[in-house]
Structures are given as C-alpha cells and as structure tokens.
PyMOL Python script that loads the backbone (N, CA, C, O; Angstrom):
from pymol import cmd

cmd.read_pdbstr("""\
ATOM      1  N   MET A   1     -66.340  36.129   4.200  1.00  0.00           N
ATOM      2  CA  MET A   1     -64.910  35.958   4.407  1.00  0.00           C
ATOM      3  C   MET A   1     -64.579  34.470   4.337  1.00  0.00           C
ATOM      4  O   MET A   1     -65.250  33.642   4.954  1.00  0.00           O
ATOM      5  N   ARG A   2     -63.555  34.149   3.589  1.00  0.00           N
ATOM      6  CA  ARG A   2     -63.161  32.756   3.391  1.00  0.00           C
ATOM      7  C   ARG A   2     -62.128  32.357   4.440  1.00  0.00           C
ATOM      8  O   ARG A   2     -61.130  33.051   4.631  1.00  0.00           O
ATOM      9  N   MET A   3     -62.372  31.236   5.119  1.00  0.00           N
ATOM     10  CA  MET A   3     -61.413  30.741   6.107  1.00  0.00           C
ATOM     11  C   MET A   3     -60.550  29.657   5.490  1.00  0.00           C
ATOM     12  O   MET A   3     -61.042  28.792   4.765  1.00  0.00           O
ATOM     13  N   HIS A   4     -59.298  29.710   5.775  1.00  0.00           N
ATOM     14  CA  HIS A   4     -58.370  28.680   5.318  1.00  0.00           C
ATOM     15  C   HIS A   4     -58.048  27.765   6.490  1.00  0.00           C
ATOM     16  O   HIS A   4     -57.519  28.204   7.511  1.00  0.00           O
ATOM     17  N   ILE A   5     -58.366  26.522   6.335  1.00  0.00           N
ATOM     18  CA  ILE A   5     -58.059  25.551   7.373  1.00  0.00           C
ATOM     19  C   ILE A   5     -56.848  24.760   6.904  1.00  0.00           C
ATOM     20  O   ILE A   5     -56.861  24.157   5.831  1.00  0.00           O
ATOM     21  N   ARG A   6     -55.832  24.772   7.701  1.00  0.00           N
ATOM     22  CA  ARG A   6     -54.608  24.046   7.362  1.00  0.00           C
ATOM     23  C   ARG A   6     -54.507  22.807   8.214  1.00  0.00           C
ATOM     24  O   ARG A   6     -54.702  22.845   9.429  1.00  0.00           O
ATOM     25  N   ILE A   7     -54.202  21.719   7.563  1.00  0.00           N
ATOM     26  CA  ILE A   7     -53.981  20.463   8.269  1.00  0.00           C
ATOM     27  C   ILE A   7     -52.491  20.158   8.157  1.00  0.00           C
ATOM     28  O   ILE A   7     -51.943  20.116   7.055  1.00  0.00           O
ATOM     29  N   TYR A   8     -51.855  19.952   9.266  1.00  0.00           N
ATOM     30  CA  TYR A   8     -50.418  19.720   9.289  1.00  0.00           C
ATOM     31  C   TYR A   8     -50.095  18.284   9.659  1.00  0.00           C
ATOM     32  O   TYR A   8     -50.708  17.704  10.556  1.00  0.00           O
ATOM     33  N   MET A   9     -49.130  17.725   8.960  1.00  0.00           N
ATOM     34  CA  MET A   9     -48.510  16.466   9.361  1.00  0.00           C
ATOM     35  C   MET A   9     -47.128  16.866   9.860  1.00  0.00           C
ATOM     36  O   MET A   9     -46.317  17.373   9.085  1.00  0.00           O
ATOM     37  N   VAL A  10     -46.860  16.655  11.087  1.00  0.00           N
ATOM     38  CA  VAL A  10     -45.595  17.081  11.662  1.00  0.00           C
ATOM     39  C   VAL A  10     -44.483  16.153  11.203  1.00  0.00           C
ATOM     40  O   VAL A  10     -44.572  14.933  11.344  1.00  0.00           O
ATOM     41  N   LYS A  11     -43.443  16.747  10.656  1.00  0.00           N
ATOM     42  CA  LYS A  11     -42.248  16.019  10.227  1.00  0.00           C
ATOM     43  C   LYS A  11     -41.050  16.694  10.889  1.00  0.00           C
ATOM     44  O   LYS A  11     -40.964  17.921  10.916  1.00  0.00           O
ATOM     45  N   VAL A  12     -40.156  15.921  11.404  1.00  0.00           N
ATOM     46  CA  VAL A  12     -38.964  16.461  12.037  1.00  0.00           C
ATOM     47  C   VAL A  12     -37.846  16.434  11.013  1.00  0.00           C
ATOM     48  O   VAL A  12     -37.556  15.396  10.419  1.00  0.00           O
ATOM     49  N   ILE A  13     -37.214  17.603  10.808  1.00  0.00           N
ATOM     50  CA  ILE A  13     -36.063  17.676   9.907  1.00  0.00           C
ATOM     51  C   ILE A  13     -34.912  18.329  10.653  1.00  0.00           C
ATOM     52  O   ILE A  13     -35.115  19.062  11.621  1.00  0.00           O
ATOM     53  N   SER A  14     -33.721  18.057  10.197  1.00  0.00           N
ATOM     54  CA  SER A  14     -32.539  18.665  10.799  1.00  0.00           C
ATOM     55  C   SER A  14     -31.983  19.725   9.856  1.00  0.00           C
ATOM     56  O   SER A  14     -31.847  19.501   8.653  1.00  0.00           O
ATOM     57  N   LEU A  15     -31.670  20.866  10.421  1.00  0.00           N
ATOM     58  CA  LEU A  15     -31.062  21.960   9.663  1.00  0.00           C
ATOM     59  C   LEU A  15     -29.829  22.443  10.403  1.00  0.00           C
ATOM     60  O   LEU A  15     -29.782  22.432  11.633  1.00  0.00           O
ATOM     61  N   SER A  16     -28.842  22.861   9.647  1.00  0.00           N
ATOM     62  CA  SER A  16     -27.698  23.487  10.300  1.00  0.00           C
ATOM     63  C   SER A  16     -28.156  24.828  10.860  1.00  0.00           C
ATOM     64  O   SER A  16     -29.204  25.341  10.468  1.00  0.00           O
ATOM     65  N   ASP A  17     -27.388  25.388  11.762  1.00  0.00           N
ATOM     66  CA  ASP A  17     -27.739  26.691  12.328  1.00  0.00           C
ATOM     67  C   ASP A  17     -27.824  27.741  11.219  1.00  0.00           C
ATOM     68  O   ASP A  17     -28.715  28.590  11.220  1.00  0.00           O
ATOM     69  N   ALA A  18     -26.882  27.670  10.273  1.00  0.00           N
ATOM     70  CA  ALA A  18     -26.865  28.645   9.176  1.00  0.00           C
ATOM     71  C   ALA A  18     -28.121  28.518   8.317  1.00  0.00           C
ATOM     72  O   ALA A  18     -28.716  29.527   7.938  1.00  0.00           O
ATOM     73  N   ALA A  19     -28.529  27.282   8.006  1.00  0.00           N
ATOM     74  CA  ALA A  19     -29.724  27.062   7.191  1.00  0.00           C
ATOM     75  C   ALA A  19     -30.966  27.554   7.932  1.00  0.00           C
ATOM     76  O   ALA A  19     -31.839  28.178   7.330  1.00  0.00           O
ATOM     77  N   TYR A  20     -31.047  27.279   9.218  1.00  0.00           N
ATOM     78  CA  TYR A  20     -32.188  27.727  10.018  1.00  0.00           C
ATOM     79  C   TYR A  20     -32.272  29.248  10.040  1.00  0.00           C
ATOM     80  O   TYR A  20     -33.358  29.811   9.899  1.00  0.00           O
ATOM     81  N   GLU A  21     -31.142  29.912  10.215  1.00  0.00           N
ATOM     82  CA  GLU A  21     -31.126  31.380  10.253  1.00  0.00           C
ATOM     83  C   GLU A  21     -31.592  31.965   8.925  1.00  0.00           C
ATOM     84  O   GLU A  21     -32.343  32.939   8.900  1.00  0.00           O
ATOM     85  N   LYS A  22     -31.141  31.365   7.812  1.00  0.00           N
ATOM     86  CA  LYS A  22     -31.564  31.850   6.495  1.00  0.00           C
ATOM     87  C   LYS A  22     -33.067  31.673   6.315  1.00  0.00           C
ATOM     88  O   LYS A  22     -33.749  32.555   5.795  1.00  0.00           O
ATOM     89  N   LEU A  23     -33.567  30.536   6.746  1.00  0.00           N
ATOM     90  CA  LEU A  23     -35.001  30.269   6.646  1.00  0.00           C
ATOM     91  C   LEU A  23     -35.783  31.234   7.534  1.00  0.00           C
ATOM     92  O   LEU A  23     -36.800  31.789   7.116  1.00  0.00           O
ATOM     93  N   LYS A  24     -35.307  31.426   8.746  1.00  0.00           N
ATOM     94  CA  LYS A  24     -35.968  32.320   9.702  1.00  0.00           C
ATOM     95  C   LYS A  24     -35.981  33.762   9.187  1.00  0.00           C
ATOM     96  O   LYS A  24     -36.949  34.493   9.399  1.00  0.00           O
ATOM     97  N   ASN A  25     -34.901  34.165   8.510  1.00  0.00           N
ATOM     98  CA  ASN A  25     -34.835  35.532   7.976  1.00  0.00           C
ATOM     99  C   ASN A  25     -35.845  35.766   6.851  1.00  0.00           C
ATOM    100  O   ASN A  25     -36.239  36.906   6.606  1.00  0.00           O
ATOM    101  N   ARG A  26     -36.260  34.716   6.176  1.00  0.00           N
ATOM    102  CA  ARG A  26     -37.250  34.857   5.107  1.00  0.00           C
ATOM    103  C   ARG A  26     -38.687  34.772   5.629  1.00  0.00           C
ATOM    104  O   ARG A  26     -39.639  35.133   4.938  1.00  0.00           O
ATOM    105  N   LYS A  27     -38.814  34.294   6.842  1.00  0.00           N
ATOM    106  CA  LYS A  27     -40.146  34.131   7.441  1.00  0.00           C
ATOM    107  C   LYS A  27     -40.660  35.487   7.924  1.00  0.00           C
ATOM    108  O   LYS A  27     -39.916  36.288   8.489  1.00  0.00           O
ATOM    109  N   THR A  28     -41.937  35.717   7.689  1.00  0.00           N
ATOM    110  CA  THR A  28     -42.585  36.932   8.188  1.00  0.00           C
ATOM    111  C   THR A  28     -43.713  36.517   9.120  1.00  0.00           C
ATOM    112  O   THR A  28     -44.010  35.330   9.258  1.00  0.00           O
ATOM    113  N   ALA A  29     -44.332  37.489   9.753  1.00  0.00           N
ATOM    114  CA  ALA A  29     -45.397  37.192  10.714  1.00  0.00           C
ATOM    115  C   ALA A  29     -46.571  36.467  10.064  1.00  0.00           C
ATOM    116  O   ALA A  29     -47.246  35.664  10.708  1.00  0.00           O
ATOM    117  N   ASP A  30     -46.810  36.754   8.790  1.00  0.00           N
ATOM    118  CA  ASP A  30     -47.956  36.135   8.122  1.00  0.00           C
ATOM    119  C   ASP A  30     -47.606  34.835   7.400  1.00  0.00           C
ATOM    120  O   ASP A  30     -48.461  34.254   6.732  1.00  0.00           O
ATOM    121  N   LYS A  31     -46.354  34.369   7.526  1.00  0.00           N
ATOM    122  CA  LYS A  31     -45.931  33.129   6.863  1.00  0.00           C
ATOM    123  C   LYS A  31     -45.411  32.135   7.898  1.00  0.00           C
ATOM    124  O   LYS A  31     -44.746  32.501   8.867  1.00  0.00           O
ATOM    125  N   SER A  32     -45.731  30.886   7.661  1.00  0.00           N
ATOM    126  CA  SER A  32     -45.161  29.827   8.497  1.00  0.00           C
ATOM    127  C   SER A  32     -43.847  29.373   7.853  1.00  0.00           C
ATOM    128  O   SER A  32     -43.546  29.741   6.717  1.00  0.00           O
ATOM    129  N   PHE A  33     -43.078  28.583   8.577  1.00  0.00           N
ATOM    130  CA  PHE A  33     -41.873  28.014   7.979  1.00  0.00           C
ATOM    131  C   PHE A  33     -42.242  27.161   6.770  1.00  0.00           C
ATOM    132  O   PHE A  33     -41.519  27.151   5.773  1.00  0.00           O
ATOM    133  N   SER A  34     -43.355  26.449   6.850  1.00  0.00           N
ATOM    134  CA  SER A  34     -43.813  25.634   5.715  1.00  0.00           C
ATOM    135  C   SER A  34     -44.077  26.508   4.500  1.00  0.00           C
ATOM    136  O   SER A  34     -43.716  26.144   3.381  1.00  0.00           O
ATOM    137  N   ASP A  35     -44.706  27.659   4.713  1.00  0.00           N
ATOM    138  CA  ASP A  35     -44.963  28.584   3.606  1.00  0.00           C
ATOM    139  C   ASP A  35     -43.659  29.020   2.943  1.00  0.00           C
ATOM    140  O   ASP A  35     -43.568  29.088   1.717  1.00  0.00           O
ATOM    141  N   VAL A  36     -42.659  29.313   3.759  1.00  0.00           N
ATOM    142  CA  VAL A  36     -41.370  29.766   3.231  1.00  0.00           C
ATOM    143  C   VAL A  36     -40.703  28.651   2.435  1.00  0.00           C
ATOM    144  O   VAL A  36     -40.175  28.902   1.352  1.00  0.00           O
ATOM    145  N   VAL A  37     -40.717  27.432   2.949  1.00  0.00           N
ATOM    146  CA  VAL A  37     -40.110  26.299   2.236  1.00  0.00           C
ATOM    147  C   VAL A  37     -40.811  26.083   0.902  1.00  0.00           C
ATOM    148  O   VAL A  37     -40.152  25.882  -0.118  1.00  0.00           O
ATOM    149  N   ILE A  38     -42.137  26.122   0.899  1.00  0.00           N
ATOM    150  CA  ILE A  38     -42.893  25.937  -0.347  1.00  0.00           C
ATOM    151  C   ILE A  38     -42.559  27.049  -1.336  1.00  0.00           C
ATOM    152  O   ILE A  38     -42.350  26.791  -2.522  1.00  0.00           O
ATOM    153  N   GLU A  39     -42.511  28.270  -0.851  1.00  0.00           N
ATOM    154  CA  GLU A  39     -42.189  29.414  -1.706  1.00  0.00           C
ATOM    155  C   GLU A  39     -40.804  29.256  -2.339  1.00  0.00           C
ATOM    156  O   GLU A  39     -40.618  29.551  -3.519  1.00  0.00           O
ATOM    157  N   LEU A  40     -39.846  28.795  -1.556  1.00  0.00           N
ATOM    158  CA  LEU A  40     -38.473  28.658  -2.045  1.00  0.00           C
ATOM    159  C   LEU A  40     -38.286  27.474  -2.982  1.00  0.00           C
ATOM    160  O   LEU A  40     -37.362  27.475  -3.795  1.00  0.00           O
ATOM    161  N   THR A  41     -39.136  26.474  -2.886  1.00  0.00           N
ATOM    162  CA  THR A  41     -38.943  25.272  -3.690  1.00  0.00           C
ATOM    163  C   THR A  41     -39.848  25.199  -4.911  1.00  0.00           C
ATOM    164  O   THR A  41     -39.679  24.313  -5.749  1.00  0.00           O
ATOM    165  N   GLU A  42     -40.805  26.114  -5.027  1.00  0.00           N
ATOM    166  CA  GLU A  42     -41.647  26.126  -6.213  1.00  0.00           C
ATOM    167  C   GLU A  42     -40.862  26.701  -7.378  1.00  0.00           C
ATOM    168  O   GLU A  42     -40.073  27.630  -7.210  1.00  0.00           O
ATOM    169  N   PRO A  43     -41.086  26.138  -8.571  1.00  0.00           N
ATOM    170  CA  PRO A  43     -40.387  26.687  -9.742  1.00  0.00           C
ATOM    171  C   PRO A  43     -40.804  28.144  -9.972  1.00  0.00           C
ATOM    172  O   PRO A  43     -41.962  28.520  -9.791  1.00  0.00           O
ATOM    173  N   LYS A  44     -39.844  28.922 -10.367  1.00  0.00           N
ATOM    174  CA  LYS A  44     -40.126  30.328 -10.654  1.00  0.00           C
ATOM    175  C   LYS A  44     -40.802  30.431 -12.011  1.00  0.00           C
ATOM    176  O   LYS A  44     -40.291  29.907 -13.001  1.00  0.00           O
ATOM    177  N   LYS A  45     -41.930  31.092 -12.065  1.00  0.00           N
ATOM    178  CA  LYS A  45     -42.653  31.290 -13.321  1.00  0.00           C
ATOM    179  C   LYS A  45     -42.560  32.764 -13.668  1.00  0.00           C
ATOM    180  O   LYS A  45     -43.234  33.607 -13.076  1.00  0.00           O
ATOM    181  N   LYS A  46     -41.705  33.055 -14.645  1.00  0.00           N
ATOM    182  CA  LYS A  46     -41.536  34.435 -15.071  1.00  0.00           C
ATOM    183  C   LYS A  46     -41.932  34.548 -16.537  1.00  0.00           C
ATOM    184  O   LYS A  46     -41.756  33.608 -17.312  1.00  0.00           O
ATOM    185  N   PRO A  47     -42.460  35.689 -16.903  1.00  0.00           N
ATOM    186  CA  PRO A  47     -42.790  35.870 -18.314  1.00  0.00           C
ATOM    187  C   PRO A  47     -41.513  35.930 -19.162  1.00  0.00           C
ATOM    188  O   PRO A  47     -40.467  36.397 -18.711  1.00  0.00           O
ATOM    189  N   LEU A  48     -41.630  35.448 -20.388  1.00  0.00           N
ATOM    190  CA  LEU A  48     -40.497  35.455 -21.305  1.00  0.00           C
ATOM    191  C   LEU A  48     -39.959  36.867 -21.504  1.00  0.00           C
ATOM    192  O   LEU A  48     -38.766  37.053 -21.744  1.00  0.00           O
ATOM    193  N   SER A  49     -40.827  37.846 -21.406  1.00  0.00           N
ATOM    194  CA  SER A  49     -40.408  39.234 -21.608  1.00  0.00           C
ATOM    195  C   SER A  49     -39.366  39.685 -20.576  1.00  0.00           C
ATOM    196  O   SER A  49     -38.664  40.671 -20.802  1.00  0.00           O
ATOM    197  N   ASP A  50     -39.262  38.981 -19.460  1.00  0.00           N
ATOM    198  CA  ASP A  50     -38.234  39.319 -18.468  1.00  0.00           C
ATOM    199  C   ASP A  50     -36.828  39.100 -19.009  1.00  0.00           C
ATOM    200  O   ASP A  50     -35.862  39.657 -18.488  1.00  0.00           O
ATOM    201  N   LEU A  51     -36.717  38.289 -20.055  1.00  0.00           N
ATOM    202  CA  LEU A  51     -35.402  37.994 -20.632  1.00  0.00           C
ATOM    203  C   LEU A  51     -34.999  38.973 -21.729  1.00  0.00           C
ATOM    204  O   LEU A  51     -33.845  38.977 -22.158  1.00  0.00           O
ATOM    205  N   PHE A  52     -35.927  39.796 -22.183  1.00  0.00           N
ATOM    206  CA  PHE A  52     -35.614  40.738 -23.257  1.00  0.00           C
ATOM    207  C   PHE A  52     -34.488  41.667 -22.816  1.00  0.00           C
ATOM    208  O   PHE A  52     -34.560  42.293 -21.758  1.00  0.00           O
ATOM    209  N   GLY A  53     -33.456  41.746 -23.635  1.00  0.00           N
ATOM    210  CA  GLY A  53     -32.347  42.654 -23.376  1.00  0.00           C
ATOM    211  C   GLY A  53     -31.291  42.125 -22.431  1.00  0.00           C
ATOM    212  O   GLY A  53     -30.355  42.853 -22.102  1.00  0.00           O
ATOM    213  N   VAL A  54     -31.407  40.880 -21.979  1.00  0.00           N
ATOM    214  CA  VAL A  54     -30.459  40.337 -21.017  1.00  0.00           C
ATOM    215  C   VAL A  54     -29.044  40.292 -21.588  1.00  0.00           C
ATOM    216  O   VAL A  54     -28.074  40.514 -20.864  1.00  0.00           O
ATOM    217  N   LEU A  55     -28.926  40.007 -22.874  1.00  0.00           N
ATOM    218  CA  LEU A  55     -27.606  39.866 -23.494  1.00  0.00           C
ATOM    219  C   LEU A  55     -27.149  41.128 -24.228  1.00  0.00           C
ATOM    220  O   LEU A  55     -26.160  41.079 -24.958  1.00  0.00           O
ATOM    221  N   LYS A  56     -27.831  42.237 -24.057  1.00  0.00           N
ATOM    222  CA  LYS A  56     -27.533  43.419 -24.852  1.00  0.00           C
ATOM    223  C   LYS A  56     -26.089  43.904 -24.699  1.00  0.00           C
ATOM    224  O   LYS A  56     -25.543  44.493 -25.632  1.00  0.00           O
ATOM    225  N   ASP A  57     -25.477  43.676 -23.576  1.00  0.00           N
ATOM    226  CA  ASP A  57     -24.099  44.111 -23.354  1.00  0.00           C
ATOM    227  C   ASP A  57     -23.090  42.971 -23.495  1.00  0.00           C
ATOM    228  O   ASP A  57     -21.896  43.171 -23.273  1.00  0.00           O
ATOM    229  N   ASP A  58     -23.561  41.785 -23.862  1.00  0.00           N
ATOM    230  CA  ASP A  58     -22.683  40.620 -23.997  1.00  0.00           C
ATOM    231  C   ASP A  58     -22.255  40.494 -25.457  1.00  0.00           C
ATOM    232  O   ASP A  58     -22.878  39.777 -26.240  1.00  0.00           O
ATOM    233  N   LYS A  59     -21.190  41.199 -25.808  1.00  0.00           N
ATOM    234  CA  LYS A  59     -20.744  41.289 -27.207  1.00  0.00           C
ATOM    235  C   LYS A  59     -20.375  39.924 -27.791  1.00  0.00           C
ATOM    236  O   LYS A  59     -20.615  39.672 -28.972  1.00  0.00           O
ATOM    237  N   GLU A  60     -19.802  39.055 -26.984  1.00  0.00           N
ATOM    238  CA  GLU A  60     -19.411  37.730 -27.467  1.00  0.00           C
ATOM    239  C   GLU A  60     -20.642  36.908 -27.861  1.00  0.00           C
ATOM    240  O   GLU A  60     -20.651  36.282 -28.921  1.00  0.00           O
ATOM    241  N   SER A  61     -21.666  36.905 -27.030  1.00  0.00           N
ATOM    242  CA  SER A  61     -22.892  36.164 -27.343  1.00  0.00           C
ATOM    243  C   SER A  61     -23.590  36.749 -28.565  1.00  0.00           C
ATOM    244  O   SER A  61     -24.111  36.011 -29.402  1.00  0.00           O
ATOM    245  N   ILE A  62     -23.600  38.075 -28.666  1.00  0.00           N
ATOM    246  CA  ILE A  62     -24.229  38.722 -29.819  1.00  0.00           C
ATOM    247  C   ILE A  62     -23.531  38.284 -31.102  1.00  0.00           C
ATOM    248  O   ILE A  62     -24.194  37.989 -32.097  1.00  0.00           O
ATOM    249  N   LYS A  63     -22.208  38.238 -31.090  1.00  0.00           N
ATOM    250  CA  LYS A  63     -21.435  37.823 -32.268  1.00  0.00           C
ATOM    251  C   LYS A  63     -21.758  36.366 -32.629  1.00  0.00           C
ATOM    252  O   LYS A  63     -21.905  36.040 -33.807  1.00  0.00           O
ATOM    253  N   ILE A  64     -21.868  35.502 -31.635  1.00  0.00           N
ATOM    254  CA  ILE A  64     -22.203  34.091 -31.878  1.00  0.00           C
ATOM    255  C   ILE A  64     -23.586  33.988 -32.507  1.00  0.00           C
ATOM    256  O   ILE A  64     -23.768  33.254 -33.479  1.00  0.00           O
ATOM    257  N   PHE A  65     -24.564  34.710 -31.967  1.00  0.00           N
ATOM    258  CA  PHE A  65     -25.921  34.675 -32.520  1.00  0.00           C
ATOM    259  C   PHE A  65     -25.943  35.196 -33.956  1.00  0.00           C
ATOM    260  O   PHE A  65     -26.620  34.633 -34.816  1.00  0.00           O
ATOM    261  N   GLU A  66     -25.202  36.270 -34.210  1.00  0.00           N
ATOM    262  CA  GLU A  66     -25.142  36.815 -35.570  1.00  0.00           C
ATOM    263  C   GLU A  66     -24.567  35.796 -36.537  1.00  0.00           C
ATOM    264  O   GLU A  66     -25.064  35.651 -37.654  1.00  0.00           O
ATOM    265  N   ASN A  67     -23.527  35.090 -36.121  1.00  0.00           N
ATOM    266  CA  ASN A  67     -22.918  34.068 -36.985  1.00  0.00           C
ATOM    267  C   ASN A  67     -23.874  32.904 -37.237  1.00  0.00           C
ATOM    268  O   ASN A  67     -23.921  32.375 -38.348  1.00  0.00           O
ATOM    269  N   VAL A  68     -24.620  32.509 -36.238  1.00  0.00           N
ATOM    270  CA  VAL A  68     -25.600  31.431 -36.397  1.00  0.00           C
ATOM    271  C   VAL A  68     -26.682  31.847 -37.382  1.00  0.00           C
ATOM    272  O   VAL A  68     -27.076  31.065 -38.247  1.00  0.00           O
ATOM    273  N   ILE A  69     -27.159  33.078 -37.251  1.00  0.00           N
ATOM    274  CA  ILE A  69     -28.201  33.577 -38.162  1.00  0.00           C
ATOM    275  C   ILE A  69     -27.672  33.620 -39.588  1.00  0.00           C
ATOM    276  O   ILE A  69     -28.371  33.209 -40.514  1.00  0.00           O
ATOM    277  N   LYS A  70     -26.455  34.107 -39.783  1.00  0.00           N
ATOM    278  CA  LYS A  70     -25.850  34.149 -41.128  1.00  0.00           C
ATOM    279  C   LYS A  70     -25.740  32.748 -41.714  1.00  0.00           C
ATOM    280  O   LYS A  70     -26.058  32.536 -42.884  1.00  0.00           O
ATOM    281  N   GLU A  71     -25.296  31.804 -40.919  1.00  0.00           N
ATOM    282  CA  GLU A  71     -25.123  30.422 -41.385  1.00  0.00           C
ATOM    283  C   GLU A  71     -26.472  29.808 -41.759  1.00  0.00           C
ATOM    284  O   GLU A  71     -26.572  29.116 -42.772  1.00  0.00           O
ATOM    285  N   ARG A  72     -27.486  30.045 -40.974  1.00  0.00           N
ATOM    286  CA  ARG A  72     -28.819  29.497 -41.278  1.00  0.00           C
ATOM    287  C   ARG A  72     -29.403  30.107 -42.545  1.00  0.00           C
ATOM    288  O   ARG A  72     -30.096  29.424 -43.298  1.00  0.00           O
ATOM    289  N   ARG A  73     -29.132  31.375 -42.784  1.00  0.00           N
ATOM    290  CA  ARG A  73     -29.615  32.004 -44.021  1.00  0.00           C
ATOM    291  C   ARG A  73     -28.898  31.439 -45.238  1.00  0.00           C
ATOM    292  O   ARG A  73     -29.470  31.378 -46.326  1.00  0.00           O
ATOM    293  N   ARG A  74     -27.662  31.031 -45.061  1.00  0.00           N
ATOM    294  CA  ARG A  74     -26.853  30.510 -46.156  1.00  0.00           C
ATOM    295  C   ARG A  74     -27.302  29.106 -46.576  1.00  0.00           C
ATOM    296  O   ARG A  74     -27.204  28.744 -47.748  1.00  0.00           O
ATOM    297  N   ILE A  75     -27.781  28.343 -45.640  1.00  0.00           N
ATOM    298  CA  ILE A  75     -28.163  26.954 -45.896  1.00  0.00           C
ATOM    299  C   ILE A  75     -29.537  26.901 -46.572  1.00  0.00           C
ATOM    300  O   ILE A  75     -30.488  27.544 -46.127  1.00  0.00           O
ATOM    301  N   LYS A  76     -29.619  26.123 -47.654  1.00  0.00           N
ATOM    302  CA  LYS A  76     -30.903  25.905 -48.328  1.00  0.00           C
ATOM    303  C   LYS A  76     -31.489  24.616 -47.833  1.00  0.00           C
ATOM    304  O   LYS A  76     -30.842  23.570 -47.892  1.00  0.00           O
ATOM    305  N   LEU A  77     -32.707  24.676 -47.344  1.00  0.00           N
ATOM    306  CA  LEU A  77     -33.370  23.488 -46.861  1.00  0.00           C
ATOM    307  C   LEU A  77     -34.220  22.873 -47.967  1.00  0.00           C
ATOM    308  O   LEU A  77     -34.839  23.588 -48.754  1.00  0.00           O
ATOM    309  N   ARG A  78     -34.245  21.549 -48.022  1.00  0.00           N
ATOM    310  CA  ARG A  78     -35.098  20.870 -48.989  1.00  0.00           C
ATOM    311  C   ARG A  78     -36.509  20.824 -48.440  1.00  0.00           C
ATOM    312  O   ARG A  78     -36.708  20.725 -47.230  1.00  0.00           O
ATOM    313  N   PRO A  79     -37.494  20.895 -49.333  1.00  0.00           N
ATOM    314  CA  PRO A  79     -38.864  20.764 -48.853  1.00  0.00           C
ATOM    315  C   PRO A  79     -39.121  19.343 -48.349  1.00  0.00           C
ATOM    316  O   PRO A  79     -38.621  18.369 -48.912  1.00  0.00           O
ATOM    317  N   ALA A  80     -39.890  19.248 -47.303  1.00  0.00           N
ATOM    318  CA  ALA A  80     -40.204  17.942 -46.721  1.00  0.00           C
ATOM    319  C   ALA A  80     -41.226  17.231 -47.598  1.00  0.00           C
ATOM    320  O   ALA A  80     -42.176  17.849 -48.078  1.00  0.00           O
ATOM    321  N   LYS A  81     -41.029  15.933 -47.805  1.00  0.00           N
ATOM    322  CA  LYS A  81     -41.969  15.116 -48.557  1.00  0.00           C
ATOM    323  C   LYS A  81     -42.707  14.207 -47.602  1.00  0.00           C
ATOM    324  O   LYS A  81     -42.089  13.448 -46.856  1.00  0.00           O
ATOM    325  N   PHE A  82     -44.029  14.280 -47.620  1.00  0.00           N
ATOM    326  CA  PHE A  82     -44.821  13.462 -46.737  1.00  0.00           C
ATOM    327  C   PHE A  82     -45.586  12.433 -47.516  1.00  0.00           C
ATOM    328  O   PHE A  82     -46.322  11.638 -46.932  1.00  0.00           O
TER     329      PHE A  82
END
""", "prot")
cmd.dss("prot")
cmd.show_as("cartoon", "prot")
cmd.util.cbc("prot")
cmd.orient("prot")
C-alpha cells in the first residue's frame, strides 16, 4: 500500500462568505480545501471528440462554415517555392 505524505505550507487567505460556501459545497470527506482549489484551477483537459456535434443545431454557424468552405475551394493557391 502506497502512503501519500503531504507537506503543507500554511497560507492565510480571505474569502467572502459566499465564496467560502461554494468552496465548502465542493469539498467532500476525502478532499481537503487545497484539493478542491487545485481541482478548480487546473485546466480542463477534454478530448476533442467532446466537441463533435456541438454546433449541429446552430444554423447560423453552419451557414458561415459552409460559405468559408465554398470560398476556400474557389481560391487557387500557388505552389510554394523553396
């Protein structure tokens, strides 16, 4: 069994009552307040596939994308010379 030893540097911060309540509501018995803060401030890493179909009902965006694709097909690009 692996033991996790945590070393804490105590820092005093001020929170409004509302902010404290929100933080406390996210805390569980197995998480410290530090764990919750770290969880909330880490960048979200989601797979690109989570975005598939997000715009399926957004007719305006679909029309814009279709127009961009048409315009790009119309334009002839010159070959690059190196």
